[in-house]
C-alpha positions in Angstrom: 0.1 0.0 0.0 2.8 2.3 0.9 4.7 1.3 -2.2 1.9 2.3 -4.4 1.0 5.6 -2.7 5.0 6.6 -3.2 4.6 7.9 -6.6 1.5 9.7 -5.9 3.4 11.4 -2.8 6.0 12.3 -5.2 3.9 13.7 -7.6 1.9 15.9 -5.3 5.3 17.3 -4.0 6.5 18.1 -7.4 3.4 20.0 -8.6 3.3 21.8 -5.1 7.1 23.0 -5.7 6.0 24.1 -9.3 3.1 26.1 -8.2 5.3 27.8 -5.7 8.1 28.6 -8.1 5.5 30.0 -10.7 3.9 32.2 -8.0 7.6 33.5 -7.1 8.4 34.1 -10.4 5.1 36.2 -10.9 5.8 37.9 -7.8 9.3 38.9 -8.9 8.1 40.0 -12.5 5.5 41.9 -10.9 8.3 43.3 -8.6 10.5 44.4 -11.7 7.6 46.0 -13.5 7.9 49.9 -13.1 5.0 52.4 -13.0 4.5 52.3 -16.7 2.8 49.1 -16.3 -0.5 50.7 -15.7 -0.4 53.0 -18.9 -2.2 52.7 -21.7 0.1 53.9 -24.4 1.8 50.8 -26.0 5.1 52.9 -26.3 5.1 53.3 -22.6 3.9 49.7 -21.8 7.2 48.7 -24.1 9.3 50.2 -21.3 7.4 48.8 -18.4 10.0 46.3 -17.7 13.0 48.3 -18.0 15.4 48.4 -14.9 15.0 52.3 -15.3 12.5 53.4 -12.7 10.2 55.3 -15.2 7.3 57.5 -14.2 4.7 58.8 -16.6 4.3 62.4 -16.9 2.0 63.6 -13.7 2.4 65.5 -10.4 3.8 62.2 -8.7 6.8 62.6 -10.7 7.5 66.2 -10.4 6.6 65.7 -6.3 9.2 63.1 -6.2 11.9 65.3 -8.0 11.3 67.9 -5.4 11.1 65.8 -2.3 14.4 64.0 -3.5 16.0 67.1 -4.7 16.9 65.3 -8.3 16.8 66.6 -11.7 14.4 65.0 -14.2 15.2 62.9 -17.0 12.4 63.4 -19.7 12.6 60.9 -22.7 10.0 61.5 -25.5 9.5 59.0 -28.2 6.9 56.9 -30.1 6.4 52.9 -30.8 7.7 53.0 -34.4 10.8 55.0 -33.8 13.9 53.1 -34.8 16.5 55.1 -32.6 13.9 54.9 -29.7 14.2 51.3 -29.6 18.2 51.5 -30.1 18.4 53.6 -27.1 16.2 51.4 -25.2 18.3 48.4 -25.8 21.6 50.2 -25.2 21.0 52.0 -22.3 17.7 51.4 -20.6 17.7 48.0 -20.7 21.3 48.0 -19.4 21.3 47.6 -15.6 24.7 49.8 -15.2 23.0 52.6 -17.1 19.8 52.4 -15.1 21.5 52.3 -11.7 23.0 55.6 -12.7 19.9 57.0 -13.9 17.8 55.9 -10.9 20.2 57.2 -8.6 20.6 60.7 -10.6 17.6 61.3 -11.9 13.5 61.1 -11.6 12.8 59.4 -15.1 9.9 60.5 -16.8 8.8 58.7 -20.3 6.2 60.4 -22.7 4.7 59.1 -25.8 4.6 61.9 -28.3 1.6 60.8 -30.1 -0.1 60.6 -26.6 0.8 64.1 -25.6 2.0 66.3 -28.6 1.7 69.2 -26.6 4.4 68.3 -24.1 6.4 67.1 -27.3 6.2 70.3 -29.2 7.2 72.4 -26.2 10.3 70.5 -25.5 11.3 69.9 -29.3 11.4 73.9 -29.4 13.7 73.8 -26.7 15.9 71.1 -28.4 15.9 73.3 -31.6 16.8 76.4 -29.9 19.7 74.8 -27.9 21.2 72.5 -30.5 19.7 73.4 -33.7 18.3 70.1 -34.3 15.7 67.9 -33.4 14.4 64.2 -33.6 13.3 61.2 -31.3 14.4 59.9 -28.8 14.1 63.3 -27.4 16.2 64.0 -24.1 15.5 66.8 -22.0 17.3 67.2 -18.5 15.3 69.9 -16.3 14.7 70.7 -12.8 11.6 69.8 -10.5 10.2 73.2 -11.7 10.3 71.6 -15.3 13.0 74.1 -16.5 15.4 72.4 -18.9 19.0 72.9 -19.0 20.2 70.0 -21.4 18.8 68.8 -24.5 19.6 66.0 -26.7 18.3 63.3 -28.9 19.7 59.8 -29.1 22.4 59.6 -26.7 24.7 56.2 -27.0 25.6 54.1 -24.0 29.3 54.7 -24.5 31.1 57.7 -25.9 32.0 57.6 -29.5 32.8 59.8 -32.6 33.0 62.7 -30.2 29.5 62.2 -28.9 29.3 61.8 -25.2 27.7 58.5 -23.9 25.3 57.8 -21.2 27.9 56.5 -18.8 30.1 59.6 -19.1 27.2 62.3 -19.4 25.1 61.2 -16.4 28.0 61.5 -13.7 29.0 65.0 -15.1 25.2 66.1 -15.0 24.8 64.8 -11.4 28.3 67.0 -10.3 27.0 69.8 -11.8 23.6 69.5 -10.1 25.2 69.1 -7.0 28.0 71.6 -6.8 27.1 74.1 -9.6 23.6 74.4 -8.8 23.6 78.1 -9.5 25.0 77.8 -12.9 22.5 75.2 -13.7 19.6 77.5 -12.7 21.1 80.5 -14.5 21.3 78.6 -17.7 17.5 77.2 -17.6 16.4 80.9 -16.7 18.4 82.1 -19.9 16.7 79.4 -21.9 13.3 80.0 -20.6 13.7 83.6 -21.7 14.9 82.8 -25.1 11.7 80.2 -25.4 9.5 83.3 -24.2 11.2 85.5 -26.8 10.9 83.0 -29.5 7.2 82.8 -29.0 6.6 86.5 -28.9 8.5 87.0 -32.0 6.4 84.4 -33.9 3.2 86.2 -32.5 4.1 89.5 -33.0 7.0 89.6 -35.7 7.1 92.4 -38.6 5.1 91.8 -41.7 5.9 89.3 -44.4 7.8 91.2 -47.1 9.6 90.6 -50.2 13.2 91.1 -48.5 12.1 88.2 -46.0 11.2 86.1 -49.0 14.5 86.9 -50.9 16.5 86.1 -47.6 14.8 82.6 -47.1 15.8 81.7 -50.9 19.4 82.9 -50.7 19.9 80.9 -47.5 18.6 77.8 -49.2 20.5 78.6 -52.2 23.6 78.8 -50.2 22.7 75.3 -48.6 22.0 73.8 -51.9 23.9 70.2 -52.8 24.5 71.5 -56.6 25.9 67.7 -56.8 23.1 65.5 -55.4 20.2 67.9 -54.7 18.7 68.5 -51.3 20.1 70.9 -48.8 23.2 70.2 -46.4 24.9 66.9 -46.0 24.3 63.6 -44.4 22.0 62.5 -43.2 19.8 64.2 -45.9 16.0 64.9 -45.5 13.3 65.4 -48.1 12.5 68.9 -46.6 9.4 69.2 -49.0 8.4 72.5 -47.4 11.3 73.8 -48.6 10.7 72.5 -52.1 7.1 74.1 -52.1 8.5 77.5 -50.9 11.1 77.6 -53.8 8.0 76.8 -56.3 6.0 79.7 -55.0 9.1 82.0 -54.9 9.8 81.1 -58.5 6.5 81.6 -59.5 6.3 84.9 -57.8 9.8 86.2 -58.9 10.7 84.3 -61.9 13.9 83.0 -60.5 14.7 80.1 -62.4 17.3 78.7 -60.0 14.6 78.3 -57.3 12.7 75.8 -59.8 16.0 74.4 -61.1 16.8 73.5 -57.3 13.6 71.9 -56.8 13.8 69.7 -60.1 17.3 68.5 -59.2 16.4 67.5 -55.7 13.1 65.3 -56.8 14.8 63.8 -59.5 17.6 62.7 -57.3 15.8 61.7 -54.6 13.0 59.5 -56.7 16.2 57.7 -58.6 17.9 57.1 -55.2 17.5 54.5 -52.3 15.3 56.9 -50.4 12.5 56.1 -52.8 10.8 52.4 -52.3 11.3 51.1 -56.1 9.3 48.0 -55.4 6.6 49.2 -52.8 6.6 52.7 -53.5 6.5 55.7 -51.1 9.7 57.6 -49.7 11.5 56.7 -46.8 11.9 59.4 -43.8 15.6 60.0 -44.9 18.8 59.0 -46.2 21.9 58.1 -44.2 24.1 59.4 -47.1 24.2 62.7 -49.0 23.6 60.9 -52.3 20.2 59.7 -51.2 21.3 56.0 -51.6 21.1 54.3 -48.3 17.4 54.8 -46.6 16.3 55.0 -42.9 13.9 52.4 -43.4 10.9 54.1 -41.9 8.0 55.6 -43.7 5.9 58.8 -42.6 2.4 59.4 -43.8 3.2 63.2 -43.6 6.2 62.8 -45.7 4.1 61.0 -48.2 1.5 63.8 -48.0 4.0 66.6 -48.5 6.2 65.0 -51.1 3.1 64.3 -53.2 2.3 68.0 -53.1 5.8 68.8 -54.1 5.7 66.6 -57.1 2.4 67.4 -58.3 3.0 71.1 -58.1 6.5 70.5 -60.1 4.5 68.8 -62.6 2.3 71.6 -63.1 5.2 73.9 -63.3 7.1 72.0 -65.7 4.8 69.5 -67.5 7.2 66.8 -67.2 5.2 63.5 -67.0 8.1 62.0 -64.5 6.9 64.2 -61.8 3.0 63.2 -62.4 4.2 59.7 -62.1 5.9 59.9 -59.1 3.2 61.6 -57.2 0.7 58.8 -58.4 3.4 56.3 -56.8 3.2 58.0 -53.7 -0.3 57.9 -53.6 -0.7 54.5 -55.0 1.5 53.3 -52.1 -0.5 55.4 -49.4 -3.9 54.0 -50.9 -2.2 50.4 -51.1 -1.9 50.7 -47.2 -5.6 50.5 -46.8 -6.6 48.7 -50.0 -6.0 45.0 -50.8 -3.6 44.4 -54.2 -6.5 42.8 -56.2 -8.2 43.6 -59.6 -9.3 47.2 -59.3 -7.4 48.4 -56.3 -5.4 51.4 -56.9 -2.0 49.7 -57.0 -3.4 47.6 -60.0 -5.1 50.3 -61.8 -2.0 52.6 -61.4 0.3 50.0 -62.8 -2.3 49.0 -65.6 -2.5 52.8 -66.8 1.5 53.0 -66.7 2.0 50.0 -69.0 -0.6 51.4 -71.5 1.1 54.5 -71.4 4.4 52.8 -72.1 3.2 51.2 -75.4 3.0 55.0 -76.7 6.2 56.3 -75.5 9.4 54.8 -77.4 12.4 55.0 -76.0 11.3 55.8 -72.6 14.0 55.2 -69.9 13.9 54.9 -66.0 15.9 57.8 -65.5 14.4 60.4 -68.1 11.4 62.5 -67.0 9.5 61.0 -69.7 9.7 57.5 -68.0 6.2 56.2 -67.5 6.4 52.7 -66.9 8.6 50.1 -64.8 9.3 47.8 -67.5 7.9 47.0 -71.1 7.6 43.3 -70.4 6.3 43.4 -66.9 6.4 39.6 -66.2 8.7 37.0 -67.7 7.3 33.9 -65.8 4.0 34.1 -67.5 5.7 33.4 -71.1 5.8 30.0 -72.2 8.8 30.7 -74.3 11.7 33.2 -74.0 14.3 34.1 -76.7 17.9 34.3 -75.2 20.9 35.5 -76.4 22.7 32.6 -78.4 26.1 34.0 -77.2 25.4 34.4 -73.5 22.2 32.3 -72.7 21.4 35.2 -70.4 18.2 37.4 -70.1 18.7 40.5 -72.0 19.4 43.5 -70.0 18.3 47.1 -71.0 21.8 48.5 -70.3 23.1 46.4 -73.2 21.4 47.5 -76.2 22.6 44.6 -78.6 20.9 42.0 -76.3 17.6 43.5 -76.2 15.7 41.3 -78.9 13.0 39.6 -76.8 9.6 38.1 -77.4 6.8 36.5 -75.2 5.0 34.1 -76.6 1.4 34.0 -74.8 -0.2 30.9 -73.4 -3.8 30.4 -73.9 -5.6 32.1 -72.4 -2.7 34.4 -72.2 -1.8 35.7 -68.9 -2.5 39.4 -68.1 1.2 40.2 -67.2 2.5 39.0 -70.4 2.1 41.1 -73.5 2.2 39.6 -76.9 5.7 41.0 -77.8 8.3 43.1 -76.4 9.5 45.5 -79.0 13.5 46.2 -78.8 12.7 49.9 -79.1 10.8 49.6 -75.7 14.0 49.3 -74.1 16.7 51.6 -73.9 20.5 51.9 -72.6 19.0 54.1 -69.8 17.0 51.3 -68.4 19.0 49.0 -66.0 18.2 46.6 -63.3 15.7 44.2 -64.6 17.8 41.5 -65.8 19.3 38.8 -63.5 
């Protein structure tokens, strides 16, 4: 009897041990979650298990900063921000950095999509102090919410002349504890500058021709003559600058204004910042030649660039710009509509292919290019005449190898035209072959 009950007793002990262990793990996990666990924002919830003792924006955090006499580390970001995730992985999940942050600061996390008012205020501060903005936005301020330091992404370790979190936090702590008057004086100067900037925007002088001319000349000085765009890497599309230049050209007749717009839009469309497969523009290029994109697409960029390409088409009548505007809108509509017959994407491509048949010699890089490829699908053809000398599919960059034909099956697939004339390929087209 005792022998038969032994396995049952062992099983009961094992189950009890498992339940106790699971309960202990659950209590431990609950203890490691910070105050963000009670928030509704997906971005804030992503940081709920960080070892950083995050507070949400609110009176509790400000009161803690006053009682503990600590500065506030304010971090603003959003759920799809690439560098926000990089900084979280490098610093906010790192025990060493988290320990320094918890010892030195009261740490607050804000979702810019949930609180655009807070983001707007402190982004203005960052632009005023550093001349640059972006996310994650990092602000160091006193318990009275007066900022004295601003930055965007900060690496864990110092590199390329940029101080890292492990170097920066002790320096801020030293300044806060030993040079408080200097810190408060800096905060007061920043606050006065913010007030002055706000008053200037509200009560500034009337917009005169001289101000428009000054804006044009500053953009002209920053213009990249070789690659288009303004400034150096990283290079942003800055559609608002292009729209201003188009209006300035219309108003003054200054040809260089519209030439800068055309150069920029053409280089962007040909470069990697444009998605040549799925359409739409990425947020910026990491190099000055628009080749390497930052793989993030923003809806507001698509809206502004669609306007820029449309208005440039209206100004120049070059079909290239209208086609690109159509591609941008096709991408946006395609997010909400499935890719089926009658969808915006299918209608767009069908219209482009129809125009291609009446546009001999159109190339991908010419303003008149209006189709991705003249024979859009090789897989639907039963035969394909290869070059006898190479056995390779003809490439457009080699005109002597451009004889091709598609023999349709029965019934003919929609994607395979009856014939591909050599004239529909040109030396300017490239990248369609193997």
